Structure formats: C-alpha cells, structure tokens
C-alpha positions in Angstrom: -49.3 -38.6 -44.3 -49.6 -34.9 -43.6 -51.4 -32.9 -46.2 -50.2 -29.3 -46.6 -52.5 -26.9 -48.3 -51.1 -23.8 -49.9 -53.0 -20.7 -50.5 -52.1 -18.5 -53.3 -51.0 -14.9 -52.6 -53.3 -12.6 -54.3 -52.3 -9.0 -54.8 -54.4 -6.2 -56.0 -53.5 -4.6 -59.3 -50.7 -2.0 -59.0 -49.2 -3.4 -55.9 -46.5 -5.7 -57.5 -44.0 -2.8 -58.0 -44.5 -1.6 -54.4 -43.6 -5.0 -53.0 -40.6 -5.4 -55.3 -39.2 -2.0 -54.3 -39.6 -2.8 -50.6 -37.8 -6.1 -51.0 -34.9 -4.3 -52.8 -34.6 -1.8 -50.0 -34.6 -4.5 -47.4 -31.9 -6.5 -49.2 -29.6 -3.6 -49.6 -30.0 -2.7 -46.0 -29.2 -6.2 -44.8 -26.2 -6.3 -47.1 -24.9 -3.1 -45.6 -25.3 -4.3 -42.1 -23.8 -7.7 -42.7 -20.7 -6.2 -44.4 -19.9 -4.4 -41.1 -20.0 -7.6 -39.0 -16.9 -9.6 -38.3 -16.9 -13.0 -36.6 -14.0 -13.2 -34.1 -13.1 -15.2 -31.0 -13.1 -12.3 -28.6 -13.4 -8.5 -28.8 -10.0 -8.4 -27.1 -8.4 -10.5 -30.0 -6.6 -7.8 -31.9 -5.3 -10.1 -34.6 -8.9 -10.8 -35.6 -10.0 -7.1 -35.5 -11.0 -7.0 -31.9 -12.1 -3.5 -31.1 -10.9 -3.7 -27.4 -7.4 -4.8 -28.3 -5.9 -1.5 -27.5 -7.6 -1.4 -24.1 -6.4 -4.9 -23.3 -2.9 -3.9 -24.2 -3.2 -0.8 -21.9 -4.5 -2.8 -19.0 -1.8 -5.4 -19.3 0.9 -2.7 -19.0 -0.8 -0.8 -16.2 1.6 -0.8 -13.2 1.8 0.8 -9.8 3.7 3.9 -8.9 6.0 3.7 -5.9 6.1 7.2 -4.3 8.6 8.0 -1.5 8.6 11.2 0.6 11.5 12.9 2.3 12.1 15.5 5.0 13.0 18.2 2.5 9.7 18.9 0.6 11.0 16.4 -2.0 9.7 13.1 -3.2 10.7 10.5 -5.8 8.8 8.0 -7.9 9.6 4.6 -9.4 7.9 1.7 -11.0 10.1 -0.8 -9.1 12.8 -1.2 -11.7 15.5 0.6 -9.7 15.1 3.9 -11.6 13.8 6.9 -9.6 12.5 10.3 -10.7 12.7 13.2 -8.2 10.1 15.9 -7.7 9.4 18.8 -5.3 6.1 19.3 -3.6 4.2 22.2 -2.2 2.2 22.4 1.0 3.9 20.8 4.1 7.6 21.1 4.7 7.8 17.3 4.9 5.7 14.1 4.7 6.5 11.5 7.4 3.6 9.1 6.8 1.4 8.6 3.8 -1.7 6.4 2.9 -4.2 6.5 0.0 -7.9 6.3 -0.6 -8.0 5.4 -4.3 -5.6 7.8 -6.0 -6.0 10.5 -3.3 -2.9 10.6 -1.1 -3.3 11.3 2.7 -0.2 12.6 4.4 1.0 13.6 7.9 3.9 16.0 8.5 4.4 14.9 12.1 4.5 18.4 13.6 1.4 20.4 12.6 -1.4 19.9 15.2 -4.7 18.5 14.0 -3.9 18.6 10.3 -4.3 16.0 7.6 -2.7 16.8 4.2 -4.4 15.6 0.9 -3.0 15.3 -2.6 -4.8 14.4 -5.8 -1.8 14.7 -8.1 0.5 11.9 -6.7 2.0 14.1 -4.0 3.1 17.1 -6.1 0.9 19.5 -4.2 -1.0 19.2 -0.9 -3.9 20.9 0.8 -4.5 21.0 4.6 -7.6 19.7 6.3 -7.5 21.1 9.9 -9.5 21.2 13.0 -8.7 17.6 14.1 -7.6 18.1 17.6 -4.6 19.9 19.3 -1.9 17.3 18.8 0.0 16.3 15.6 -0.7 12.8 14.2 2.1 10.2 14.1 0.4 7.3 12.2 -2.3 6.8 9.5 -4.1 3.7 8.3 -6.8 3.1 5.7 -9.3 0.3 5.5 -11.6 0.8 2.5 -13.4 4.0 3.1 -12.3 4.0 6.8 -9.4 6.4 7.6 -7.7 6.3 11.0 -5.3 9.1 12.2 -3.5 8.2 15.5 -1.9 10.7 17.9 -0.4 10.5 21.4 -2.0 13.2 23.6 -1.0 13.5 27.2 -4.0 11.6 28.6 -4.5 8.6 26.4 -3.8 7.1 23.0 -6.4 8.8 20.8 -7.3 9.0 17.2 -9.7 10.5 14.7 -11.7 8.2 12.6 -13.5 8.8 9.3 -16.0 6.4 7.6 -16.3 8.5 4.5 -12.8 8.3 2.9 -11.5 11.2 5.0 -14.3 13.8 4.4 -15.4 14.0 8.0 -13.7 12.8 11.2 -14.8 12.0 14.8 -12.5 11.5 17.8 -12.1 8.0 19.2 -10.0 6.5 22.0 -7.7 3.6 21.0 -6.4 3.0 24.6 -7.3 5.0 27.7 -4.0 4.3 29.4 -1.9 7.4 29.7 1.8 7.8 28.6 1.5 5.4 25.7 3.6 5.9 22.5 2.2 4.8 19.2 4.6 2.6 17.1 2.6 1.6 14.1 -0.9 1.7 12.6 -2.1 -0.5 9.7 -5.0 -2.3 8.1 -4.9 -6.0 7.6 -7.9 -7.9 6.2 -10.3 -4.9 6.9 -9.2 -4.7 10.6 -7.4 -1.7 12.0 -4.3 -2.4 14.2 -2.3 0.1 16.4 0.8 -1.1 18.2 2.0 0.9 21.1 4.7 0.8 23.9 3.5 1.2 27.4 2.8 -0.1 29.8 0.9 -1.9 28.4 3.1 -2.7 25.4 0.5 -4.3 23.1 -1.5 -4.1 19.9 -5.0 -2.7 19.9 -7.5 -3.9 17.2 -10.8 -2.6 15.8 -13.2 -3.8 13.1 -15.0 -0.5 12.9 -12.5 2.2 13.9 -14.5 3.2 17.0 -14.4 0.2 19.3 -11.0 -1.1 20.3 -9.7 -4.2 22.2 -6.3 -5.3 23.3 -4.6 -8.5 22.2 -3.9 -11.0 25.1 -1.4 -12.0 26.1 0.8 -9.1 24.9 3.5 -9.6 22.2 6.8 -10.8 23.6 8.4 -7.4 22.7 7.2 -4.0 21.5 5.9 -4.4 17.9 7.7 -1.7 15.9 5.7 -2.7 12.8 2.9 -5.1 12.0 2.1 -6.9 8.8 0.2 -10.0 7.8 -2.5 -11.6 5.7 -5.9 -13.0 6.6 -5.9 -13.9 10.3 -2.1 -14.4 10.4 -0.1 -11.5 11.8 3.6 -10.9 12.0 5.0 -8.4 14.5 8.6 -7.2 14.2 10.0 -6.7 17.7 12.9 -4.7 19.0 16.2 -5.3 20.8 18.9 -7.9 20.3 18.4 -10.8 20.1 15.6 -9.8 17.8 12.3 -11.5 18.7 9.2 -11.6 16.4 5.7 -12.0 17.5 3.0 -13.9 15.7 -0.8 -14.2 15.9 -3.0 -16.8 14.1 -6.3 -15.4 15.2 -6.3 -11.9 13.8 -4.5 -10.2 16.8 -6.6 -11.5 19.6 -3.6 -13.4 21.0 0.1 -13.5 20.4 3.0 -15.9 20.9 6.8 -15.7 20.3 7.9 -16.4 16.8 11.1 -16.2 14.9 14.2 -15.1 16.9 17.6 -14.3 15.7 20.7 -13.3 17.7 23.0 -10.3 16.9 20.2 -8.6 14.9 18.4 -5.3 15.6 15.1 -4.3 14.0 14.3 -1.6 11.5 10.8 -0.3 11.1 9.9 -2.0 7.9 8.0 -5.2 7.2 5.5 -6.6 4.7 4.1 -9.8 3.2 5.0 -11.5 0.0 2.4 -14.2 -0.4 2.7 -16.3 2.8 6.2 -15.1 3.4 6.8 -12.3 6.0 9.7 -10.1 5.1 11.4 -7.7 7.5 14.4 -5.5 7.3 17.0 -6.2 10.0 20.6 -5.2 10.7 23.3 -7.7 11.6 25.0 -6.0 14.5 28.2 -8.1 14.3 28.7 -7.9 10.5 27.2 -4.4 10.1 25.0 -5.5 7.2 21.4 -4.7 6.2 19.4 -7.7 5.4 15.9 -8.9 4.4 14.7 -11.5 6.9 12.2 -14.0 5.5 9.9 -16.3 7.4 6.6 -18.1 7.1 4.3 -16.0 9.1 7.1 -15.1 11.4 7.7 -18.6 12.7 11.2 -19.4 11.5 13.5 -17.3 9.3 16.4 -17.0 7.0 18.4 -14.0 5.8 19.1 -12.6 2.4 22.6 -11.5 1.4 23.5 -8.3 3.3 24.3 -4.8 2.1 27.0 -3.1 4.1 25.5 -0.6 6.5 27.6 2.5 7.3 29.3 2.6 10.6 28.3 5.8 12.3 26.8 7.2 15.4 23.2 6.4 14.5 22.4 3.1 13.0 20.8 2.8 9.6 17.0 3.3 9.9 14.8 1.8 7.2 11.4 3.3 7.8 9.0 1.5 5.5 8.7 -1.3 3.0 6.1 -2.0 0.3 5.4 -4.6 -2.4 5.6 -2.7 -5.7 4.8 -4.6 -9.0 6.3 -7.7 -7.5 9.4 -6.0 -6.1 10.1 -5.4 -2.4 11.1 -1.8 -1.9 12.3 -0.4 1.5 13.2 3.2 2.1 15.0 5.1 5.0 18.2 6.8 5.8 21.8 5.8 6.6 21.7 7.4 10.0 24.3 10.2 10.8 26.7 9.2 8.0 27.5 12.2 5.7 24.3 14.1 6.6 21.7 11.4 6.8 21.7 10.4 3.1 18.5 8.6 1.9 18.7 4.8 1.4 16.7 2.4 -0.8 16.8 -1.4 -0.6 15.2 -3.5 -3.4 14.6 -7.2 -3.9 13.2 -8.9 -7.1 12.9 -12.4 -5.5 10.7 -11.8 -2.4 13.7 -11.0 -0.2 16.1 -13.8 -1.0 18.6 -11.3 -2.4 18.8 -7.6 -1.9 20.4 -4.6 -3.7 20.4 -0.8 -3.3 19.0 1.7 -5.7 20.7 4.9 -6.8 19.1 8.0 -5.4 18.4 11.0 -7.8 21.0 13.7 -7.3 18.4 16.3 -6.8 17.3 14.6 -3.5 19.3 16.4 -0.8 21.9 14.4 1.0 20.0 14.9 4.2 16.7 14.1 2.6 15.6 11.3 4.9 13.1 9.1 3.2 10.3 8.7 5.7 7.6 6.7 3.9 6.6 5.1 0.6 3.3 4.0 -0.9 2.2 2.0 -4.0 -0.7 3.5 -5.9 -2.1 3.1 -9.5 
C-alpha cells in the first residue's frame, strides 16, 4: 500500500481574492483561445474550414502557357485547348528560337550578331544582351542554371556558355572541325546535346557546357532534332526513307532505329512518357502525321492532316508537351504566303488535328518556335 500525504495550502490573510482574480483571468483567456481552434483533417480541407483551401484550389488549376513566336514581331499564346490569343512584341523583329530560365524567356533572332534577347513578361517586350561574339546564334539550350548559345562561325562550331542563368557568358568550342552546320541544341537529363552536319555528322555532348565529346559511332543520318528521357535518346534523321537514330547510353553511342519509307522529316520531336513522338510528312499521300515509337525503335503513325501541295514542303519547326497536349508549330511552306500552321494531339500523338490561327497573325507569319512556361 502506498501512503500519500497531503499538505494543506496555507495562504496569508488577504491573498484569497488575488488568487481568485488570477484564476478568473486565466479561465477567460483559455476560453477565448479554445473558441478560435477548429479540429480538421487537413488545412487544405476547405469543407472543414481549412485555411489553405483557396491556395489548394489555385495550385490545382495552375497550368502552363504555350507561347509561340513568328517572323513578324508577333506571338500567340494558348493553354493547349486549341484556342490562341495573339500579341505583338517589341525589341527584335522576330524570334526564331526561345528557351526559358524560370519565367524569364531567352530568345534568338537568328540575324543579330552576338546578341541574346531577354523577356520577363512572357515575350511581350525584349531587351538585348550584346557583346557575345561576332556571329548570330542559331540554337539555344538551358540545363538548370546553365545556358548554351550555339553559333556557326567560319572556323569551328562555337558557343557561349553561362553557368549563372544567362547573366555572364564565356566562349567555348563545341567542335573544332570547320564548316559544320548546327542542326539542334537541347538539354536532356542535365546533359547538353548539339547535333550538327559535317563532316563529321554527329552529336556532341557535354555535362558542364565547357567540355564536349562526340558520340561514336555517328548516327545513321544527320539528326535534325534530338529528344529523349534519362539515358535513352531519340534522333530524328532526314531523307526518304526516313531513318531514326537511337542511343541507350546518353549519347555516347548510336544505332539505327525506326525506319519508314515514303516519309520525310520535319524539325519537331518530343517525348510523351516513354513514347517518342515526331512530326513527319507522308510524301506519297501528302499528309502531315505524328510518328510514335518506343524510344525510336519501331513506330506507327497517327491519322494524317492534308499538307498543302506547293513548291516548298510543310515545315513544322518545333513541338512541345503542353498540359498533356502535344503542340507542334511551323508553316505551310510557300502556299499562300507561308501561312502559320499548328498541329495538336490530345492522346500522345495517336490522333492529330489542326488549330485555328488568330486572324491578327499575318498570313506570312511563320511560326518558328514554341515554349511551355508557368
């Protein structure tokens, strides 16, 4: 048995009222605090008074902007639903390539030597950053805070590289061989890739933007555009029959992949999960199609949109994945003054349709590039 001994609380005379008043103040204070407390499953649970419900609703509806740029100081924007809003921009006469660091857009006009254009308002106005060599840049790629600007000077395939999101740049050499033409530049899994025609016709890769190596053996045909995920790369070739190249080791080596007769390539490709999607033209049927394959190994075609029959073939310049939709932009060649052209797929390239271009975009407003940003 445990004995508990209590000691009486002895208070000096006159202190009873002081203790009672303190207890009353404490009780009223606790009551006030407890009346403000609500028990709920989660602060995001709006039905139970969650104070972050509005934020949760906003985050759920947040979507990417697809912004395309033309040759005529005009652009257009969409959320991927087939509806486009046109806008004009100030600064360069045109934007031919665009990339982004966060919400800051980085653009090239393809003709002004040593200049990178920057926009902080989704392409509505641009400011020039000059002093970057004596040749205009043709391609741009971004890996995190790394920005690569690629040019083709007379001596070699050169570039300017920035490790601080485009604030400062230093010249680098991608390939010292002369007379190369840059075809594409991209970032896949934090590695820079630059494809070029030659000789040598190959793809150079870099993990730091400064040191570059060639893939070996070279792709089976010139890689007009490169896409991929992880260490699996997918190179869209050129010519007819159309031959694709593939790499399973991050671009260190290549082998022939998907091949399809009577098709010619267009400069647009991207990844939708593990499916490589490219834009191709059926030469015999004169249709524009999405070509689907698993990492470029074997493929199948979507339904085809009728491509216009004219002197120059339809040229789809770039394709992105925008809020789950595949969007490809370009021009219909020399038909009726190079009208802009948009292909869209809601099912990863199994079917394809075309979007209506805003009437304020000029009929010769070739769409050169498109980017998805938040």
